[in-house]
C-alpha positions as CSV (number, residue, x, y, z in Angstrom):
1,M,0.0,0.0,0.0
2,C,1.3,3.5,-0.8
3,D,1.0,6.7,1.1
4,I,-2.2,8.1,-0.5
5,S,-2.1,11.4,1.4
6,S,1.2,12.5,-0.1
7,K,-0.2,12.6,-3.6
8,L,-3.9,13.2,-3.2
9,V,-5.6,16.5,-3.7
10,I,-9.2,17.2,-2.6
11,V,-11.2,19.8,-4.6
12,S,-14.6,20.8,-3.2
13,G,-17.0,23.6,-3.6
14,P,-20.7,24.2,-4.3
15,S,-22.3,23.2,-7.6
16,G,-21.6,26.0,-10.1
17,A,-18.3,27.2,-8.5
18,G,-16.3,25.8,-11.4
19,K,-14.6,22.8,-9.8
20,D,-14.8,20.5,-12.9
21,T,-13.8,23.3,-15.2
22,I,-10.7,24.2,-13.1
23,V,-9.7,20.6,-12.8
24,G,-10.1,20.2,-16.5
25,G,-7.8,23.1,-17.0
26,L,-5.2,21.5,-14.7
27,L,-5.4,18.2,-16.6
28,E,-4.7,20.0,-19.9
29,I,-1.6,21.8,-18.6
30,D,0.1,19.1,-16.6
31,D,0.0,15.4,-17.4
32,S,1.3,14.5,-13.9
33,F,-2.2,15.1,-12.6
34,S,-4.9,12.4,-12.8
35,L,-8.6,12.8,-12.1
36,S,-10.0,10.1,-9.8
37,V,-12.9,8.2,-11.3
38,S,-15.7,7.4,-8.9
39,A,-17.6,4.1,-8.7
40,T,-21.4,4.1,-8.7
41,T,-24.3,1.7,-8.7
42,R,-26.5,3.9,-10.9
43,P,-26.8,2.9,-14.5
44,P,-24.6,4.6,-17.1
45,R,-26.1,7.5,-19.2
46,L,-25.9,7.1,-23.0
47,T,-22.6,9.0,-23.4
48,E,-20.8,7.6,-20.3
49,K,-18.1,4.9,-20.5
50,N,-17.1,2.4,-17.7
51,G,-13.8,3.3,-16.3
52,E,-13.8,6.8,-17.8
53,N,-16.8,8.6,-16.4
54,Y,-17.5,6.1,-13.6
55,Y,-16.8,2.5,-12.6
56,F,-20.3,1.1,-12.9
57,L,-20.9,-1.6,-10.3
58,T,-23.8,-3.7,-9.2
59,V,-25.1,-3.1,-5.7
60,K,-23.6,-6.5,-4.7
61,E,-20.2,-5.6,-6.2
62,F,-20.3,-2.3,-4.4
63,E,-21.3,-3.8,-1.0
64,D,-18.7,-6.5,-1.4
65,K,-16.0,-3.7,-1.9
66,I,-17.4,-1.9,1.2
67,A,-17.0,-5.2,3.2
68,Q,-13.4,-5.5,1.9
69,D,-12.5,-1.9,2.9
70,G,-12.1,-1.1,-0.8
71,F,-13.2,2.6,-0.7
72,I,-11.4,5.6,0.7
73,E,-14.9,7.1,1.0
74,Y,-18.4,6.2,-0.1
75,A,-22.0,7.4,0.4
76,K,-25.5,6.4,-0.6
77,Y,-27.6,9.0,-2.4
78,G,-31.1,8.0,-2.9
79,S,-31.0,4.3,-4.0
80,N,-27.5,4.5,-5.5
81,Y,-24.0,4.2,-4.0
82,Y,-21.1,6.5,-5.0
83,G,-17.5,6.1,-3.8
84,T,-13.8,6.4,-4.5
85,L,-12.0,3.1,-5.0
86,K,-8.9,2.8,-2.9
87,C,-7.2,0.5,-5.5
88,D,-7.8,3.0,-8.3
89,V,-6.3,5.9,-6.4
90,E,-3.3,3.8,-5.3
91,K,-2.7,2.6,-8.8
92,R,-2.7,6.1,-10.2
93,I,-0.3,7.3,-7.4
94,Q,2.0,4.3,-8.0
95,N,2.1,5.4,-11.6
96,G,3.6,8.7,-10.5
97,K,0.4,10.8,-10.7
98,T,-1.0,13.4,-8.3
99,V,-4.6,12.3,-8.0
100,I,-7.3,15.0,-7.9
101,L,-10.5,14.1,-6.3
102,V,-13.5,16.4,-6.9
103,I,-15.8,15.6,-4.0
104,D,-18.4,17.1,-1.8
105,V,-17.7,18.4,1.7
106,Q,-18.9,15.2,3.4
107,G,-16.7,13.0,1.4
108,A,-13.8,15.4,1.9
109,A,-14.3,15.2,5.7
110,E,-14.1,11.4,5.6
111,I,-11.0,11.4,3.5
112,K,-9.3,13.9,5.8
113,K,-10.0,11.6,8.8
114,L,-8.3,8.7,7.1
115,Y,-5.5,10.7,5.5
116,P,-4.8,13.8,7.7
117,G,-2.0,15.0,5.4
118,V,-4.1,15.3,2.3
119,L,-4.1,18.7,0.5
120,S,-7.6,20.2,0.4
121,L,-8.8,23.1,-1.7
122,F,-12.2,24.8,-1.7
123,I,-13.4,26.6,-4.9
124,M,-15.5,29.6,-3.9
125,P,-17.8,31.5,-6.2
126,P,-17.3,35.2,-6.2
127,S,-20.8,35.8,-4.8
128,R,-24.1,34.2,-4.2
129,D,-25.6,36.1,-7.1
130,V,-22.9,34.9,-9.5
131,L,-23.3,31.3,-8.3
132,E,-27.1,31.5,-8.9
133,R,-26.5,33.0,-12.4
134,R,-24.1,30.1,-13.3
135,L,-26.6,27.5,-12.2
136,R,-29.3,29.2,-14.2
137,K,-27.0,29.5,-17.3
138,R,-26.6,25.7,-17.4
139,M,-30.3,25.4,-18.1
140,T,-30.3,21.9,-16.7
141,D,-32.1,22.4,-13.3
142,S,-35.7,23.3,-12.4
143,E,-36.4,26.3,-10.1
144,A,-36.8,23.8,-7.2
145,D,-33.4,22.2,-8.0
146,I,-31.7,25.6,-8.2
147,S,-33.2,26.6,-4.8
148,K,-32.0,23.3,-3.3
149,R,-28.5,23.7,-4.8
150,M,-28.3,27.3,-3.3
151,C,-29.3,26.0,0.1
152,I,-26.7,23.3,-0.1
153,A,-24.1,25.8,-1.3
154,K,-24.7,27.9,1.8
155,K,-23.9,24.9,4.0
156,E,-20.9,23.9,1.9
157,I,-19.4,27.5,1.9
158,A,-19.7,27.5,5.7
159,K,-17.3,24.5,5.7
160,S,-14.7,26.2,3.5
161,C,-12.7,27.2,6.6
162,E,-11.9,23.5,7.1
163,Y,-9.8,23.4,3.9
164,D,-6.1,24.2,3.5
165,Y,-6.8,26.7,0.8
166,T,-9.7,28.6,-0.6
167,V,-9.6,29.9,-4.2
168,V,-12.2,32.3,-5.5
169,N,-13.2,31.5,-9.1
170,D,-14.0,35.0,-10.4
171,D,-11.6,34.6,-13.4
172,L,-11.2,31.1,-14.7
173,D,-7.6,31.4,-16.0
174,K,-6.5,33.1,-12.7
175,A,-8.3,30.4,-10.6
176,V,-6.6,27.5,-12.7
177,S,-3.2,29.2,-12.2
178,Q,-3.8,29.7,-8.5
179,V,-4.8,26.0,-7.9
180,Y,-2.0,24.8,-10.1
181,N,0.6,26.9,-8.1
182,I,-0.8,25.7,-4.8
183,I,-0.6,22.0,-5.8
184,K,2.9,22.4,-7.2
185,K,4.0,24.1,-4.0
186,E,2.4,21.6,-1.6
187,I,2.8,18.3,-3.4
188,K,6.4,17.2,-3.7
């Protein structure tokens, strides 16, 4: 087993803060970074590929991996499980990668308990209004969903002080550069 905490980076923030876009920028500029792929029991969507978007497991397979301590974190949302496979993260790290894990604040808290030395970054929207505009611009959520996401965002932002660094995403290129510089400074 390798030391996961020395090469693992947690990136959290509310929906609409730009986490995935920032991490996508990091992956484009530095091939030493690798994005962790989560496992789930939900069925794949039409464009999703096993091992690329998610590892798609049956409930039995997922629960077997739970029993075998095969996850660094997992949760059940509705009727589906989601989690981060320990073997996948370890394999990426053994291949010399710094593994970036885009995860919610609850999952981040679980990982920080297991691996206290892990680097954690919180991506902050510039304001509540900007966050709401970003969510609306996606045109994928109902009004009820947007309201729910905004309530969740308030709770998540309150937890930002529990992270090593907070980066405000008011300018994408600047935010990517800041996150990149933090990771390069902290991960040896």
